[in-house]
C-alpha positions as CSV (number, residue, x, y, z in Angstrom):
1,M,-13.6,19.5,3.3
2,S,-12.4,18.9,6.8
3,G,-12.9,21.3,9.7
4,K,-9.2,21.6,10.5
5,P,-7.8,24.9,9.2
6,K,-5.2,24.4,6.4
7,I,-4.1,28.0,6.7
8,Q,-4.3,30.0,9.8
9,I,-3.3,33.7,9.7
10,E,-3.2,35.8,12.9
11,N,-2.8,39.6,13.0
12,L,-0.4,39.6,10.1
13,T,1.1,43.0,9.4
14,K,3.6,43.9,6.7
15,V,5.4,47.3,6.6
16,F,7.8,48.3,3.8
17,Y,10.4,51.0,4.5
18,K,11.6,53.4,1.8
19,K,14.2,56.0,2.8
20,D,12.3,58.3,5.2
21,S,8.9,56.8,4.7
22,R,7.0,53.6,5.6
23,V,4.1,51.9,3.8
24,V,1.8,49.6,5.7
25,A,0.8,47.0,3.0
26,L,-1.2,44.7,5.4
27,D,-2.6,45.7,8.8
28,R,-3.4,43.0,11.3
29,V,-4.9,40.5,8.8
30,S,-6.5,37.4,10.3
31,L,-7.9,34.5,8.3
32,S,-8.8,30.8,8.7
33,V,-9.0,28.6,5.5
34,S,-10.3,25.1,5.7
35,D,-8.6,22.2,3.9
36,G,-9.8,22.1,0.3
37,E,-11.4,25.5,0.2
38,F,-11.1,27.8,-2.8
39,I,-10.7,31.4,-1.6
40,C,-10.7,34.4,-3.9
41,L,-9.1,37.7,-2.7
42,V,-10.7,40.8,-4.3
43,G,-9.7,44.3,-3.6
44,P,-8.4,47.5,-5.2
45,S,-4.9,47.7,-6.7
46,G,-2.2,48.1,-4.0
47,C,-4.3,46.7,-1.2
48,G,-1.7,44.0,-0.3
49,K,-3.2,40.9,-1.9
50,T,0.1,39.9,-3.6
51,T,2.1,40.8,-0.5
52,L,-0.1,38.3,1.5
53,L,0.5,35.5,-1.1
54,R,4.2,36.3,-1.2
55,I,4.4,35.9,2.6
56,L,2.5,32.6,2.5
57,A,4.9,31.5,-0.3
58,G,7.9,32.3,1.9
59,L,9.1,35.1,-0.5
60,E,8.4,37.9,2.1
61,T,8.6,38.0,5.9
62,P,5.8,39.5,8.0
63,S,6.6,42.5,10.1
64,A,4.3,41.3,12.9
65,G,1.8,38.5,13.4
66,S,2.0,34.9,12.3
67,Y,0.7,32.3,9.9
68,T,0.8,28.5,9.8
69,I,0.2,26.0,7.0
70,S,-0.9,22.6,8.1
71,R,1.1,19.8,6.6
72,G,-0.7,16.7,5.6
73,K,2.2,14.6,4.1
74,Q,5.8,15.3,5.0
75,E,7.0,14.7,1.5
76,R,4.8,17.4,0.0
77,P,6.0,20.9,-0.6
78,L,4.1,23.5,1.5
79,Q,3.1,25.6,-1.5
80,S,3.3,26.3,-5.2
81,M,2.7,29.7,-6.7
82,V,1.3,30.6,-10.1
83,F,2.1,34.2,-11.1
84,Q,0.3,36.6,-13.5
85,E,3.2,36.6,-15.9
86,Q,4.1,33.2,-17.4
87,G,6.6,31.7,-15.0
88,V,7.9,29.0,-17.4
89,I,11.6,28.2,-17.8
90,P,12.4,29.1,-21.4
91,W,15.2,26.6,-22.0
92,L,13.0,23.6,-20.9
93,T,10.4,21.9,-23.0
94,V,6.7,21.8,-21.9
95,R,7.2,18.3,-20.4
96,E,10.4,19.3,-18.6
97,N,8.7,22.4,-17.2
98,V,5.8,20.4,-15.8
99,A,8.2,17.8,-14.3
100,F,10.6,20.4,-12.9
101,G,9.3,20.5,-9.3
102,L,9.1,16.7,-9.1
103,K,12.6,16.3,-10.3
104,M,13.9,18.9,-7.8
105,R,12.3,16.7,-5.1
106,K,14.2,13.7,-6.5
107,L,11.1,11.6,-6.8
108,P,11.4,8.2,-8.6
109,K,11.6,8.5,-12.3
110,K,8.4,6.4,-12.7
111,V,6.5,8.8,-10.4
112,V,7.8,11.8,-12.2
113,N,6.8,10.5,-15.6
114,E,3.4,9.3,-14.6
115,R,2.4,12.5,-12.8
116,T,3.8,14.7,-15.6
117,A,1.9,12.7,-18.2
118,Y,-1.3,13.0,-16.2
119,Y,-1.2,16.8,-15.9
120,L,-0.1,17.3,-19.4
121,E,-3.2,15.4,-20.4
122,K,-5.5,17.2,-18.0
123,T,-4.4,20.6,-19.3
124,G,-4.5,19.6,-23.0
125,L,-0.7,20.0,-23.3
126,S,0.2,16.4,-24.3
127,P,0.4,17.3,-28.1
128,Y,2.8,20.1,-27.2
129,A,5.0,18.3,-24.7
130,S,8.2,18.6,-26.8
131,L,7.8,22.3,-27.6
132,Y,9.7,25.2,-25.9
133,P,7.9,28.2,-24.4
134,K,8.9,30.5,-27.2
135,E,6.7,28.3,-29.5
136,L,3.6,28.7,-27.3
137,S,0.9,31.3,-26.9
138,G,0.3,33.1,-23.6
139,G,-2.6,30.9,-22.7
140,M,-0.5,27.8,-23.4
141,K,2.3,29.1,-21.1
142,Q,-0.2,29.6,-18.3
143,R,-1.4,26.0,-18.8
144,V,2.2,24.9,-18.3
145,S,2.4,26.9,-15.0
146,I,-0.9,25.4,-13.8
147,A,0.1,21.9,-14.7
148,R,3.5,22.2,-13.0
149,A,1.9,23.6,-9.8
150,F,-0.6,20.8,-9.5
151,A,1.9,18.1,-10.5
152,N,4.1,19.2,-7.7
153,D,1.3,18.2,-5.3
154,P,1.7,21.1,-2.8
155,E,-0.3,21.5,0.5
156,I,-1.7,24.8,-0.8
157,L,-1.8,26.5,-4.2
158,L,-1.3,30.3,-4.4
159,M,-2.5,32.0,-7.6
160,D,-1.8,35.7,-8.4
161,E,-4.2,36.8,-11.2
162,P,-3.0,33.9,-13.5
163,F,-5.5,34.7,-16.2
164,A,-5.5,38.5,-16.1
165,A,-3.4,38.9,-19.3
166,L,-5.4,36.4,-21.4
167,D,-8.2,37.1,-23.9
168,E,-11.8,36.1,-22.8
169,Q,-11.9,32.8,-24.7
170,N,-8.6,31.5,-23.3
171,K,-9.6,32.8,-19.8
172,F,-12.9,30.8,-19.9
173,I,-11.2,27.6,-21.1
174,L,-8.5,27.8,-18.4
175,Q,-11.0,28.6,-15.7
176,E,-12.9,25.5,-16.6
177,E,-9.7,23.4,-16.7
178,L,-8.7,24.8,-13.3
179,L,-12.0,23.9,-11.7
180,A,-11.9,20.4,-13.2
181,I,-8.5,19.7,-11.8
182,W,-9.4,21.3,-8.4
183,S,-12.6,19.3,-8.1
184,E,-10.4,16.1,-8.4
185,T,-7.5,17.2,-6.2
186,K,-9.4,19.4,-3.7
187,K,-6.3,21.5,-3.2
188,T,-6.6,24.5,-0.8
189,V,-6.4,27.5,-3.2
190,L,-5.9,31.2,-2.5
191,F,-6.6,33.0,-5.8
192,I,-6.2,36.8,-6.5
193,T,-8.4,38.3,-9.1
194,H,-9.7,41.7,-10.2
195,S,-12.5,40.0,-12.1
196,I,-15.8,39.8,-10.1
197,D,-17.2,37.3,-12.6
198,E,-14.1,35.1,-12.1
199,S,-14.4,35.2,-8.3
200,L,-18.1,34.2,-8.4
201,L,-17.3,31.3,-10.7
202,L,-14.3,29.9,-8.8
203,A,-14.7,30.6,-5.1
204,D,-16.3,29.0,-2.1
205,R,-15.7,32.3,-0.3
206,I,-14.7,35.7,-1.6
207,L,-12.8,38.0,0.8
208,L,-13.0,41.7,0.0
209,M,-10.1,43.8,1.0
210,S,-9.8,47.5,1.9
211,A,-7.6,50.0,0.2
212,Q,-4.1,50.3,1.6
213,P,-3.4,49.4,4.4
214,G,-5.0,46.1,3.4
215,Q,-7.5,44.5,5.7
216,F,-10.3,42.0,5.2
217,V,-13.6,44.0,5.4
218,K,-16.2,41.5,4.1
219,E,-16.7,37.8,3.4
220,I,-19.1,36.6,0.7
221,K,-20.1,32.9,0.6
222,V,-20.9,31.9,-2.9
223,S,-24.2,30.0,-2.7
224,L,-24.4,28.8,-6.4
225,P,-23.9,25.0,-6.3
226,R,-21.0,23.3,-8.0
227,P,-20.3,22.5,-10.7
228,R,-21.1,25.9,-12.0
229,T,-20.5,27.7,-15.3
230,M,-20.0,31.3,-16.2
231,E,-23.4,31.2,-18.0
232,Q,-25.0,30.1,-14.7
233,V,-23.2,32.8,-12.7
234,R,-24.3,35.5,-15.1
235,A,-27.9,34.3,-15.3
236,D,-28.5,33.8,-11.5
237,P,-30.3,36.6,-9.7
238,E,-28.4,36.1,-6.5
239,M,-25.1,36.1,-8.3
240,A,-26.1,39.4,-10.0
241,K,-26.9,40.9,-6.6
242,Q,-23.5,39.8,-5.2
243,F,-21.8,41.1,-8.4
244,V,-23.3,44.6,-7.8
245,G,-22.3,44.5,-4.1
246,I,-18.7,43.6,-4.9
247,R,-18.5,46.2,-7.6
248,K,-19.8,48.9,-5.2
249,H,-17.2,47.9,-2.6
250,L,-14.4,48.2,-5.1
251,Q,-15.6,51.6,-6.3
252,E,-15.9,52.9,-2.7
253,E,-12.4,51.6,-1.8
254,V,-10.8,53.2,-4.9
255,Q,-12.5,56.5,-4.1
256,R,-11.3,56.3,-0.4
257,S,-7.8,55.6,-1.5
258,R,-7.7,58.8,-3.5
259,K,-8.7,61.1,-0.6
């Protein structure tokens, strides 16, 4: 992990206007993320987590402030985003979905085929490469989304609760697969989750956000060494202490938002 920030956010503010009202989703948010860091954003619903990722993905424009994403290689896309809902293209096969971003970049066919085959294998999708999304389970569709995002080799990876809709078993499997791929690629990841366990398993740092308007109010560095498992997270006394602290923060922010 280098010392140079991969993502630099300075006093970022986002205001949404609706008829005669205004909603401040993000209020002067600042953040520095190092190259290769895995950051989890945790906060109550409506605190601006998704808005922040959408701004970094170029899907929303900030009302004030600025952000920069440091580019390593000119040919790389700046970012890929994995959404909570399965963002697969229904008329393409699994293989074609994973290869989609690479083909859009007009990379050589050999490169497209090799990289697609590699991430199909890493996510356990090789036996299903010729199937269409309608033939897949929800967990398999999310594997396709993750494989496509990593195959496209972006500078940063933005993930908005990608495992929230999955059952526990599928969630554990995909968390392990995500960490295995991340440990090889060392992509810079911003990952939104409502699961405290998940944040403690995945993150280098957890950033706790306030209720609307969203601000960063606390940073937690996860001290449990990598590689780590969910069993280790749940058995470790320090992780249990951090779990309680995060849960207390969320409860307080939800109560504050209702006043």
